[in-house]
One Martini backbone bead per residue (centre of mass of N, CA, C, O) as a GRO file, in nm:
protein
  231
    1MET     BB    1   0.056   0.064  -0.018
    2ARG     BB    2   0.294   0.257  -0.013
    3ARG     BB    3   0.346   0.243  -0.318
    4SER     BB    4   0.068   0.347  -0.402
    5LEU     BB    5   0.094   0.629  -0.270
    6ALA     BB    6   0.344   0.715  -0.425
    7LEU     BB    7   0.209   0.696  -0.700
    8ALA     BB    8  -0.014   0.899  -0.645
    9GLY     BB    9   0.179   1.133  -0.606
   10ALA     BB   10   0.300   1.131  -0.890
   11LEU     BB   11   0.030   1.172  -1.038
   12SER     BB   12  -0.038   1.444  -0.906
   13LEU     BB   13   0.186   1.599  -1.051
   14LEU     BB   14   0.087   1.564  -1.345
   15LEU     BB   15  -0.193   1.693  -1.284
   16ALA     BB   16  -0.086   1.965  -1.193
   17VAL     BB   17   0.050   2.047  -1.468
   18SER     BB   18  -0.175   1.978  -1.635
   19VAL     BB   19   0.286   1.831  -1.659
   20GLY     BB   20   0.444   1.330  -2.445
   21CYS     BB   21   0.746   1.237  -2.525
   22THR     BB   22   0.810   1.502  -2.686
   23ASP     BB   23   0.977   1.811  -2.749
   24ARG     BB   24   0.845   2.065  -2.940
   25GLY     BB   25   0.958   2.320  -3.084
   26ALA     BB   26   0.924   2.631  -3.159
   27GLU     BB   27   0.820   2.799  -3.450
   28PRO     BB   28   0.871   3.026  -3.657
   29ASN     BB   29   0.689   3.288  -3.801
   30ALA     BB   30   0.708   3.377  -4.132
   31ASP     BB   31   0.465   3.606  -4.120
   32SER     BB   32   0.648   3.735  -3.870
   33PRO     BB   33   0.832   3.977  -3.822
   34ALA     BB   34   1.054   4.081  -3.584
   35SER     BB   35   0.965   4.397  -3.628
   36ALA     BB   36   0.701   4.359  -3.531
   37SER     BB   37   0.442   4.443  -3.355
   38LEU     BB   38   0.384   4.382  -3.009
   39PRO     BB   39   0.200   4.292  -2.767
   40PRO     BB   40   0.156   4.334  -2.457
   41ALA     BB   41   0.185   4.123  -2.197
   42GLU     BB   42  -0.038   4.231  -2.013
   43GLU     BB   43  -0.265   4.200  -2.222
   44LEU     BB   44  -0.238   3.894  -2.277
   45LEU     BB   45  -0.263   3.790  -1.982
   46ARG     BB   46  -0.535   3.911  -1.914
   47ALA     BB   47  -0.697   3.772  -2.141
   48ALA     BB   48  -0.618   3.477  -2.067
   49ALA     BB   49  -0.738   3.469  -1.782
   50VAL     BB   50  -1.028   3.504  -1.879
   51GLU     BB   51  -1.048   3.269  -2.088
   52LEU     BB   52  -0.960   3.027  -1.896
   53ARG     BB   53  -1.222   3.047  -1.708
   54THR     BB   54  -1.405   2.897  -1.953
   55VAL     BB   55  -1.281   2.629  -1.947
   56LYS     BB   56  -1.363   2.266  -1.966
   57THR     BB   57  -1.130   2.152  -2.159
   58ALA     BB   58  -0.814   1.955  -2.200
   59ARG     BB   59  -0.505   1.896  -2.350
   60PHE     BB   60  -0.208   1.727  -2.234
   61GLU     BB   61   0.164   1.777  -2.221
   62ILE     BB   62   0.454   1.622  -2.078
   63THR     BB   63   0.792   1.737  -2.014
   64THR     BB   64   1.135   1.648  -1.936
   65GLU     BB   65   1.444   1.795  -1.841
   66GLY     BB   66   1.635   1.566  -1.720
   67PRO     BB   67   1.585   1.411  -1.454
   68ALA     BB   68   1.314   1.221  -1.373
   69GLU     BB   69   1.329   1.288  -1.053
   70THR     BB   70   1.246   1.580  -1.037
   71LEU     BB   71   0.912   1.471  -1.041
   72GLY     BB   72   0.873   1.155  -1.131
   73VAL     BB   73   0.828   1.266  -1.434
   74SER     BB   74   0.892   1.223  -1.785
   75SER     BB   75   0.589   1.166  -1.896
   76ALA     BB   76   0.271   1.302  -2.032
   77LYS     BB   77  -0.083   1.232  -2.122
   78GLY     BB   78  -0.409   1.403  -2.177
   79VAL     BB   79  -0.718   1.465  -2.005
   80ILE     BB   80  -0.917   1.746  -1.876
   81THR     BB   81  -1.143   1.883  -1.642
   82ALA     BB   82  -1.303   2.119  -1.453
   83ALA     BB   83  -1.402   1.884  -1.249
   84GLY     BB   84  -1.126   1.673  -1.244
   85ASP     BB   85  -1.131   1.491  -1.465
   86ALA     BB   86  -0.921   1.208  -1.591
   87GLU     BB   87  -0.691   1.096  -1.863
   88GLY     BB   88  -0.400   0.868  -1.917
   89THR     BB   89  -0.043   0.882  -1.947
   90ALA     BB   90   0.270   0.755  -1.788
   91GLN     BB   91   0.614   0.826  -1.701
   92ILE     BB   92   0.784   0.693  -1.427
   93ASP     BB   93   0.979   0.710  -1.122
   94GLN     BB   94   1.047   0.406  -0.926
   95ALA     BB   95   1.318   0.364  -0.763
   96GLY     BB   96   1.471   0.376  -1.064
   97THR     BB   97   1.206   0.275  -1.215
   98PRO     BB   98   1.048   0.250  -1.505
   99ILE     BB   99   0.697   0.347  -1.553
  100GLU     BB  100   0.398   0.254  -1.720
  101LEU     BB  101   0.087   0.437  -1.720
  102SER     BB  102  -0.254   0.434  -1.637
  103PHE     BB  103  -0.519   0.685  -1.594
  104VAL     BB  104  -0.805   0.764  -1.371
  105VAL     BB  105  -1.031   1.035  -1.300
  106LYS     BB  106  -1.329   0.991  -1.087
  107GLY     BB  107  -1.412   1.196  -0.886
  108ASP     BB  108  -1.297   1.023  -0.581
  109THR     BB  109  -1.121   0.848  -0.798
  110LEU     BB  110  -0.830   0.639  -0.853
  111TYR     BB  111  -0.695   0.492  -1.150
  112VAL     BB  112  -0.453   0.219  -1.198
  113ASN     BB  113  -0.229   0.104  -1.467
  114GLY     BB  114   0.094  -0.093  -1.418
  115LEU     BB  115   0.164  -0.218  -1.129
  116THR     BB  116  -0.015  -0.521  -1.125
  117GLY     BB  117  -0.174  -0.578  -1.423
  118GLY     BB  118  -0.408  -0.388  -1.318
  119TRP     BB  119  -0.660  -0.229  -1.193
  120GLN     BB  120  -0.645   0.032  -0.948
  121LYS     BB  121  -0.813   0.138  -0.652
  122LEU     BB  122  -0.823   0.479  -0.531
  123PRO     BB  123  -0.827   0.730  -0.334
  124LEU     BB  124  -0.798   1.062  -0.405
  125SER     BB  125  -0.673   1.145  -0.129
  126ALA     BB  126  -0.391   1.029  -0.188
  127ALA     BB  127  -0.339   1.271  -0.391
  128ALA     BB  128  -0.468   1.526  -0.248
  129ALA     BB  129  -0.245   1.550  -0.030
  130VAL     BB  130  -0.071   1.685  -0.270
  131TYR     BB  131  -0.321   1.708  -0.489
  132ASP     BB  132  -0.576   1.886  -0.664
  133PRO     BB  133  -0.702   1.814  -0.980
  134THR     BB  134  -0.897   2.073  -1.003
  135ALA     BB  135  -0.678   2.302  -1.041
  136LEU     BB  136  -0.606   2.339  -1.339
  137LEU     BB  137  -0.921   2.461  -1.423
  138SER     BB  138  -0.931   2.660  -1.210
  139PRO     BB  139  -1.014   2.989  -1.193
  140ASP     BB  140  -0.836   3.047  -0.911
  141ARG     BB  141  -0.580   2.803  -0.926
  142GLY     BB  142  -0.487   2.776  -1.207
  143ILE     BB  143  -0.379   2.878  -1.514
  144ALA     BB  144  -0.524   3.147  -1.484
  145ASN     BB  145  -0.359   3.237  -1.237
  146LEU     BB  146  -0.079   3.212  -1.355
  147VAL     BB  147  -0.119   3.415  -1.585
  148GLY     BB  148  -0.230   3.658  -1.402
  149THR     BB  149   0.068   3.659  -1.226
  150THR     BB  150   0.233   3.726  -1.466
  151THR     BB  151   0.549   3.874  -1.562
  152GLY     BB  152   0.655   4.050  -1.873
  153THR     BB  153   0.771   3.985  -2.217
  154THR     BB  154   0.731   4.025  -2.547
  155GLU     BB  155   0.943   3.832  -2.787
  156GLY     BB  156   0.731   3.681  -2.987
  157ARG     BB  157   0.629   3.498  -3.287
  158GLU     BB  158   0.482   3.168  -3.279
  159THR     BB  159   0.466   2.823  -3.356
  160VAL     BB  160   0.243   2.587  -3.185
  161ASP     BB  161   0.124   2.323  -3.313
  162GLY     BB  162  -0.016   2.529  -3.542
  163VAL     BB  163  -0.016   2.781  -3.346
  164ASP     BB  164  -0.057   3.110  -3.304
  165THR     BB  165   0.191   3.289  -3.105
  166TYR     BB  166   0.300   3.435  -2.800
  167ARG     BB  167   0.606   3.509  -2.644
  168ILE     BB  168   0.659   3.493  -2.288
  169THR     BB  169   0.897   3.641  -2.064
  170GLY     BB  170   0.921   3.570  -1.701
  171THR     BB  171   0.742   3.585  -1.400
  172LEU     BB  172   0.655   3.314  -1.196
  173ALA     BB  173   0.454   3.268  -0.946
  174GLY     BB  174   0.485   3.075  -0.669
  175SER     BB  175   0.190   3.091  -0.558
  176ALA     BB  176   0.074   2.965  -0.828
  177LEU     BB  177   0.267   2.724  -0.894
  178GLY     BB  178   0.226   2.565  -0.621
  179THR     BB  179  -0.059   2.456  -0.695
  180LEU     BB  180   0.062   2.279  -0.944
  181VAL     BB  181   0.357   2.246  -0.787
  182PRO     BB  182   0.454   2.082  -0.546
  183GLY     BB  183   0.706   2.270  -0.357
  184VAL     BB  184   0.655   2.539  -0.495
  185SER     BB  185   0.745   2.896  -0.391
  186ALA     BB  186   0.921   3.023  -0.597
  187ASP     BB  187   1.013   3.225  -0.819
  188VAL     BB  188   1.023   3.210  -1.184
  189THR     BB  189   1.180   3.177  -1.496
  190GLY     BB  190   0.968   3.189  -1.786
  191SER     BB  191   0.747   3.054  -2.045
  192LEU     BB  192   0.481   3.178  -2.258
  193TRP     BB  193   0.211   3.068  -2.484
  194ILE     BB  194  -0.008   3.282  -2.659
  195GLY     BB  195  -0.271   3.324  -2.835
  196ALA     BB  196  -0.351   3.526  -3.111
  197ASP     BB  197  -0.656   3.473  -3.120
  198ARG     BB  198  -0.695   3.288  -2.876
  199ARG     BB  199  -0.646   3.347  -2.532
  200LEU     BB  200  -0.432   3.085  -2.483
  201LEU     BB  201  -0.259   2.833  -2.335
  202HIS     BB  202   0.003   2.629  -2.506
  203ARG     BB  203   0.267   2.702  -2.329
  204ALA     BB  204   0.503   2.588  -2.070
  205SER     BB  205   0.828   2.698  -1.930
  206PHE     BB  206   1.025   2.562  -1.648
  207PRO     BB  207   1.200   2.554  -1.373
  208VAL     BB  208   1.312   2.374  -1.095
  209PRO     BB  209   1.362   2.455  -0.795
  210GLY     BB  210   1.670   2.310  -0.703
  211GLN     BB  211   1.700   2.193  -0.991
  212THR     BB  212   1.785   2.058  -1.326
  213GLY     BB  213   1.506   2.078  -1.438
  214THR     BB  214   1.253   2.091  -1.703
  215VAL     BB  215   0.925   2.210  -1.769
  216THR     BB  216   0.683   2.103  -2.021
  217VAL     BB  217   0.364   2.244  -2.117
  218SER     BB  218   0.091   2.133  -2.318
  219PHE     BB  219  -0.194   2.276  -2.495
  220SER     BB  220  -0.510   2.141  -2.625
  221GLU     BB  221  -0.826   2.107  -2.722
  222TYR     BB  222  -1.022   2.312  -2.638
  223ASP     BB  223  -1.348   2.214  -2.561
  224ALA     BB  224  -1.353   1.933  -2.620
  225PRO     BB  225  -1.501   1.651  -2.624
  226VAL     BB  226  -1.546   1.454  -2.313
  227THR     BB  227  -1.505   1.101  -2.215
  228ILE     BB  228  -1.503   0.956  -1.887
  229ARG     BB  229  -1.432   0.626  -1.788
  230VAL     BB  230  -1.465   0.365  -1.598
  231PRO     BB  231  -1.265   0.069  -1.587
   0.00000   0.00000   0.00000
């Protein structure tokens, strides 16, 4: 059971950042000259914070650069809803051993497959003790809050996974990031990519304070229909 709880904790981290298997770098937008006027970061971030508070579902993809043990998660991808339900897959590091898992969060229950050869049912409180998965799309505690408390400068216009975005580099508030990444309390310098058409967060990249790793989180398919079933 101790190992199960540790696993639940690791899964809570990936749901928190919900922080694919490969990190695709942003590509410069050939249609946007570097000399073109860029909207102020404050304007982009403010609009994104408002827009993100209306989001009901999103697809996420997490990658880490550096040792997998930085967060216990080397990669993960899946979907999550504003209600806190989620499903996806993850590759985690468990006592030095890489493990590939499938997970489902439904209501107050966490289901995990890959630890014992079949689905295991755990109370969500086992993970919620480290992180509440409803935080990701929470209007007050999730990525809307992270974007709304970030300060920085618009540095360019780039294409991220086919979406035209503005790249902002600046200070991500530890008070907001800590809700999404347990254990983080200090401000960090990171980058956010905000949609040029609809002001949504499409990518965030930041270092883990006190560690050597970097976390990159990508978001896509906002508000697409999602059906999450209990395994």
